Residue frames as a rotation matrix with the C-alpha (Angstrom) as fourth column:
MET 1
0.531 -0.514 -0.674 -5.68
0.190 0.847 -0.496 9.69
0.826 0.135 0.548 -7.74
ILE 2
0.817 -0.278 0.505 -3.61
-0.572 -0.281 0.771 8.97
-0.072 -0.919 -0.388 -4.73
LEU 3
-0.156 -0.871 -0.466 -0.23
-0.440 0.483 -0.757 7.59
0.884 0.087 -0.458 -3.84
PHE 4
0.888 0.460 0.029 -1.04
-0.269 0.468 0.842 4.83
0.373 -0.755 0.539 -1.31
ASN 5
-0.196 -0.975 0.108 1.70
-0.624 0.039 -0.781 4.27
0.757 -0.220 -0.616 1.21
LEU 6
0.922 0.356 -0.153 1.95
-0.129 0.653 0.746 1.22
0.366 -0.668 0.648 3.55
LEU 7
-0.086 -0.959 0.268 4.76
-0.765 -0.109 -0.635 1.03
0.638 -0.260 -0.725 6.06
THR 8
0.933 0.346 -0.095 5.59
-0.225 0.771 0.596 -2.19
0.280 -0.535 0.797 7.92
MET 9
0.153 -0.860 0.488 8.43
-0.911 0.069 0.407 -3.80
-0.383 -0.506 -0.772 9.93
SER 10
0.147 0.010 0.989 7.71
-0.043 0.999 -0.003 -7.15
-0.988 -0.042 0.147 8.22
ALA 11
-0.701 -0.465 -0.540 9.34
-0.587 -0.053 0.808 -8.00
-0.404 0.884 -0.236 4.88
ARG 12
-0.865 0.415 0.283 6.86
0.468 0.869 0.158 -10.86
-0.181 0.269 -0.946 4.54
HIS 13
0.035 0.946 -0.322 3.88
0.626 -0.272 -0.731 -8.59
-0.779 -0.176 -0.602 5.02
ALA 14
-0.114 -0.169 -0.979 5.26
-0.508 -0.837 0.204 -6.13
-0.854 0.521 0.010 2.45
ARG 15
-0.933 -0.302 -0.193 5.58
-0.327 0.495 0.805 -8.91
-0.148 0.815 -0.561 -0.11
GLU 16
-0.682 0.719 0.133 2.19
0.706 0.695 -0.139 -10.37
-0.192 -0.001 -0.981 0.61
ALA 17
0.094 0.640 -0.763 0.45
0.252 -0.756 -0.604 -6.93
-0.963 -0.135 -0.232 0.57
THR 18
-0.506 -0.341 -0.793 2.07
-0.644 -0.463 0.609 -6.27
-0.574 0.818 0.015 -2.83
GLN 19
-0.988 0.137 0.065 0.69
0.149 0.810 0.567 -9.60
0.025 0.571 -0.821 -4.19
LEU 20
-0.330 0.922 -0.200 -2.78
0.770 0.141 -0.622 -8.90
-0.546 -0.360 -0.757 -2.75
VAL 21
-0.002 0.307 -0.952 -3.03
-0.125 -0.944 -0.304 -5.42
-0.992 0.118 0.041 -4.20
LEU 22
-0.699 -0.351 -0.623 -1.90
-0.654 -0.039 0.756 -6.56
-0.290 0.935 -0.203 -7.69
THR 23
-0.953 0.303 0.027 -4.08
0.286 0.864 0.415 -9.65
0.103 0.403 -0.910 -7.87
GLN 24
-0.142 0.943 -0.299 -7.18
0.790 -0.074 -0.609 -7.69
-0.597 -0.323 -0.734 -6.75
HIS 25
-0.134 0.045 0.990 -6.53
0.892 -0.430 0.140 -5.17
0.432 0.902 0.017 -9.50
LEU 26
0.776 0.361 -0.518 -6.15
0.587 -0.713 0.383 -2.24
-0.231 -0.601 -0.765 -7.08
ALA 27
0.380 -0.678 -0.629 -2.90
-0.445 -0.730 0.519 -1.11
-0.811 0.082 -0.579 -8.66
THR 28
0.958 -0.061 -0.282 -1.05
-0.243 0.352 -0.904 -1.64
0.154 0.934 0.322 -11.90
ASP 29
0.075 -0.970 -0.232 2.48
0.229 0.243 -0.943 -1.43
0.971 0.018 0.240 -10.39
VAL 30
0.993 0.120 -0.021 3.65
0.042 -0.175 0.984 -1.60
0.114 -0.977 -0.179 -6.78
PHE 31
0.194 -0.963 0.189 6.98
-0.189 -0.225 -0.956 -0.33
0.963 0.149 -0.226 -5.57
VAL 32
0.926 0.048 -0.374 8.73
0.336 0.346 0.876 -1.66
0.171 -0.937 0.305 -2.42
ASP 33
0.178 -0.865 0.470 11.55
-0.642 -0.464 -0.610 0.17
0.745 -0.193 -0.638 -0.59
GLU 34
0.706 0.071 -0.704 13.20
0.306 0.867 0.394 -2.55
0.639 -0.494 0.590 1.39
ALA 35
0.354 -0.521 -0.777 14.84
0.935 0.197 0.294 -2.17
-0.001 -0.830 0.557 4.76
ILE 36
0.060 -0.260 0.964 14.91
0.166 -0.949 -0.266 1.61
0.984 0.176 -0.013 4.88
ASP 37
-0.775 -0.403 -0.488 15.98
0.519 0.036 -0.854 3.03
0.361 -0.915 0.181 8.26
ASN 38
0.398 0.882 0.252 13.11
0.294 -0.382 0.876 4.00
0.869 -0.274 -0.411 10.62
TYR 39
-0.772 -0.635 -0.042 14.43
0.298 -0.303 -0.905 6.28
0.562 -0.711 0.423 13.34
CYS 40
0.391 0.919 0.055 12.33
0.247 -0.163 0.955 6.70
0.886 -0.360 -0.291 16.43
LEU 41
-0.436 -0.466 0.770 12.68
-0.609 -0.477 -0.634 8.37
0.663 -0.745 -0.077 19.78
GLY 42
-0.356 0.192 -0.914 12.45
0.484 0.875 -0.004 5.90
0.799 -0.444 -0.405 22.66
ALA 43
0.714 0.689 -0.126 10.71
0.388 -0.239 0.890 6.45
0.583 -0.684 -0.438 25.99
ASP 44
0.503 -0.596 -0.627 14.10
0.754 -0.052 0.654 6.92
-0.422 -0.802 0.423 27.63
GLY 45
0.719 -0.144 -0.679 15.02
-0.224 -0.974 -0.030 9.71
-0.658 0.174 -0.733 25.17
THR 46
-0.427 -0.885 0.186 17.44
-0.123 0.260 0.958 7.66
-0.896 0.386 -0.220 23.04
VAL 47
0.241 0.414 -0.878 17.13
-0.939 -0.129 -0.319 7.47
-0.245 0.901 0.357 19.26
GLY 48
-0.153 -0.177 0.972 16.66
-0.040 0.984 0.172 3.93
-0.987 -0.013 -0.157 17.94
VAL 49
-0.280 0.064 -0.958 16.64
-0.948 -0.178 0.265 2.60
-0.153 0.982 0.110 14.43
GLN 50
-0.129 0.291 0.948 14.72
-0.027 0.954 -0.297 -0.35
-0.991 -0.064 -0.116 12.92
PRO 51
-0.975 -0.176 0.133 14.32
0.110 0.135 0.985 -1.68
-0.191 0.975 -0.112 9.37
LEU 52
-0.145 0.953 -0.266 11.19
-0.199 -0.291 -0.936 -0.54
-0.969 -0.083 0.232 7.70
TYR 53
-0.733 0.008 0.680 9.52
0.622 0.410 0.667 -1.67
-0.273 0.912 -0.306 4.47
ARG 54
-0.333 0.639 -0.694 7.52
-0.345 -0.767 -0.541 0.80
-0.878 0.060 0.476 2.36
VAL 55
-0.530 0.337 0.778 4.99
0.778 0.557 0.289 -0.39
-0.336 0.759 -0.558 -0.17
LEU 56
-0.314 0.416 -0.854 3.66
-0.168 -0.909 -0.381 2.37
-0.935 0.023 0.355 -2.42
PHE 57
-0.664 0.171 0.728 1.46
0.729 0.366 0.579 2.52
-0.168 0.915 -0.368 -5.53
LEU 58
-0.859 0.436 -0.267 -0.71
-0.491 -0.849 0.193 4.87
-0.142 0.297 0.944 -7.52
THR 59
-0.694 0.715 0.088 -4.41
0.720 0.691 0.061 4.12
-0.018 0.106 -0.994 -7.38
LYS 60
-0.182 0.753 0.633 -7.88
0.215 -0.597 0.773 5.69
0.959 0.277 -0.053 -7.45
ALA 61
-0.792 -0.026 0.610 -8.82
-0.516 -0.505 -0.692 7.77
0.326 -0.863 0.387 -4.39
LEU 62
0.202 0.969 0.141 -12.19
-0.926 0.143 0.350 5.94
0.319 -0.201 0.926 -4.27
LEU 63
0.459 -0.063 -0.886 -10.34
-0.003 0.997 -0.072 2.62
0.888 0.036 0.458 -3.66
TYR 64
-0.429 -0.707 0.562 -8.63
-0.572 -0.269 -0.775 3.78
0.699 -0.654 -0.289 -0.47
ARG 65
-0.018 0.483 0.875 -11.22
-0.968 0.212 -0.137 2.39
-0.251 -0.849 0.464 1.99
ARG 66
0.877 0.363 -0.314 -11.50
-0.450 0.851 -0.273 -0.83
0.168 0.381 0.909 0.00
ILE 67
0.188 -0.907 -0.377 -7.74
-0.105 0.363 -0.926 -1.34
0.977 0.214 -0.027 0.14
GLU 68
-0.490 -0.352 0.798 -7.55
-0.765 -0.265 -0.587 -0.50
0.418 -0.898 -0.139 3.79
GLU 69
0.364 0.738 0.568 -10.33
-0.894 0.448 -0.010 -3.00
-0.262 -0.504 0.823 4.63
LEU 70
0.831 -0.134 -0.540 -8.77
-0.222 0.810 -0.542 -5.66
0.511 0.570 0.643 2.45
LEU 71
-0.214 -0.977 0.014 -5.38
-0.261 0.043 -0.964 -5.27
0.941 -0.210 -0.265 4.23
THR 72
-0.346 0.129 0.929 -7.08
-0.935 -0.130 -0.330 -5.36
0.078 -0.983 0.166 7.65
THR 73
0.700 0.706 0.108 -8.90
-0.706 0.707 -0.042 -8.57
-0.106 -0.046 0.993 6.74
HIS 74
0.767 -0.436 -0.471 -5.85
0.022 0.751 -0.659 -10.35
0.642 0.495 0.586 5.34
PHE 75
-0.318 -0.934 -0.164 -3.42
0.344 0.047 -0.938 -9.15
0.884 -0.354 0.306 8.05
PRO 76
0.769 0.635 0.075 -5.21
0.120 -0.258 0.959 -9.02
0.628 -0.728 -0.274 11.41
GLY 77
0.865 -0.404 -0.298 -3.09
0.301 -0.057 0.952 -7.53
-0.402 -0.913 0.072 14.14
ASN 78
0.394 -0.743 0.542 -0.65
0.819 0.017 -0.573 -6.08
0.416 0.670 0.615 11.67
ASP 79
0.025 -0.442 -0.897 1.80
0.747 -0.588 0.310 -3.26
-0.665 -0.677 0.315 12.40
PHE 80
-0.176 -0.061 0.983 0.88
0.938 -0.313 0.148 -1.28
0.298 0.948 0.112 9.29
ARG 81
-0.264 0.155 -0.952 1.02
0.206 -0.955 -0.213 2.48
-0.942 -0.252 0.221 9.06
ILE 82
-0.250 0.319 0.914 -1.13
0.965 0.164 0.206 3.54
-0.084 0.934 -0.348 6.15
TYR 83
0.002 0.328 -0.945 -1.61
0.113 -0.939 -0.325 6.91
-0.994 -0.106 -0.039 4.52
ALA 84
0.231 0.137 0.963 -2.28
0.964 0.099 -0.246 8.46
-0.129 0.986 -0.109 1.13
THR 85
-0.521 -0.397 -0.756 -0.98
0.195 -0.917 0.347 11.44
-0.831 0.033 0.555 -0.66
ALA 86
0.631 0.774 -0.043 -3.11
0.150 -0.176 -0.973 13.24
-0.761 0.608 -0.227 -3.19
VAL 87
-0.503 -0.722 0.476 -1.71
0.639 0.060 0.767 13.16
-0.582 0.690 0.431 -6.73
THR 88
0.246 0.649 -0.720 -2.65
0.005 -0.744 -0.668 16.32
-0.969 0.161 -0.186 -8.62
HIS 89
0.450 -0.115 -0.885 -0.72
-0.867 -0.291 -0.403 15.71
-0.212 0.950 -0.231 -11.84
VAL 90
-0.064 -0.483 0.873 0.25
-0.012 0.875 0.484 12.60
-0.998 0.021 -0.062 -13.78
ASN 91
-0.764 -0.256 -0.592 1.10
-0.554 -0.209 0.806 11.97
-0.330 0.944 0.018 -17.43
ASP 92
0.052 0.901 -0.432 -1.64
-0.998 0.065 0.016 10.79
0.042 0.430 0.902 -19.76
ALA 93
-0.148 -0.150 -0.977 -0.30
-0.445 0.893 -0.070 7.26
0.883 0.425 -0.199 -20.11
GLU 94
-0.932 -0.204 -0.301 -0.17
0.174 0.476 -0.862 6.57
0.319 -0.856 -0.407 -16.40
ALA 95
-0.596 0.797 0.099 -3.59
-0.684 -0.438 -0.584 8.24
-0.422 -0.416 0.806 -15.84
ASN 96
0.071 0.629 -0.774 -5.09
-0.910 0.359 0.208 5.89
0.408 0.690 0.598 -18.43
ARG 97
-0.514 -0.363 -0.777 -3.56
-0.062 0.919 -0.388 2.86
0.855 -0.151 -0.496 -16.67
VAL 98
-0.992 0.127 0.018 -5.01
-0.023 -0.035 -0.999 3.90
-0.126 -0.991 0.037 -13.32
ARG 99
-0.380 0.911 -0.160 -8.43
-0.906 -0.402 -0.136 4.57
-0.188 0.093 0.978 -14.79
GLN 100
-0.060 0.312 -0.948 -8.61
-0.586 0.758 0.287 0.95
0.808 0.573 0.137 -15.83
LEU 101
-0.944 -0.323 0.060 -8.25
-0.223 0.497 -0.838 -0.33
0.241 -0.805 -0.542 -12.21
CYS 102
-0.719 0.667 0.196 -11.22
0.176 0.447 -0.877 -2.47
-0.673 -0.596 -0.438 -11.07
ALA 103
-0.594 0.514 -0.618 -12.92
-0.804 -0.381 0.456 -2.02
-0.001 0.768 0.640 -14.42
THR 104
0.189 0.564 -0.804 -13.89
-0.395 0.793 0.464 -5.62
0.899 0.230 0.372 -14.04
GLU 105
0.588 0.086 0.804 -14.35
-0.803 0.183 0.567 -7.53
-0.098 -0.979 0.177 -10.79
PRO 106
-0.462 -0.799 -0.386 -11.46
-0.794 0.566 -0.222 -9.96
0.396 0.204 -0.895 -10.28
ALA 107
0.097 0.477 -0.873 -12.39
-0.049 0.879 0.475 -13.62
0.994 -0.004 0.109 -9.60
GLY 108
-0.025 -0.051 -0.998 -13.33
0.863 0.503 -0.048 -14.11
0.505 -0.863 0.032 -6.00
ALA 109
-0.823 -0.368 0.432 -13.31
0.157 -0.879 -0.451 -10.39
0.546 -0.303 0.781 -5.22
GLY 110
0.024 0.936 0.352 -16.93
-0.381 -0.317 0.869 -10.43
0.924 -0.155 0.349 -4.02
ALA 111
0.593 0.186 -0.784 -15.94
0.489 0.690 0.533 -12.71
0.640 -0.700 0.318 -1.16
VAL 112
-0.483 -0.852 -0.200 -13.51
0.706 -0.245 -0.664 -10.19
0.517 -0.462 0.721 0.27
């Protein structure tokens, strides 16, 4: 299992990505941290700050590439930063929920 992380500067993209992941049965629950501060060093050496939205969810490691491709298809030219963190331990109830992901193909999923 992995904790999938998607970072974006767009609140709309964060909401739409959340809907997409859920409706395609790639996660059972999605969490969104809204407008967290993203500090970055500018070319001139000054520190700037921008609002950042973080979308995260637990999923199967084997679904990473499928999720990444789905996001690329639905959001061409996006500003997403995507990474995953390995999850080595999870309680039985949550593990069982994640195991059920993509057990059946959602309607229209073959066209994606």
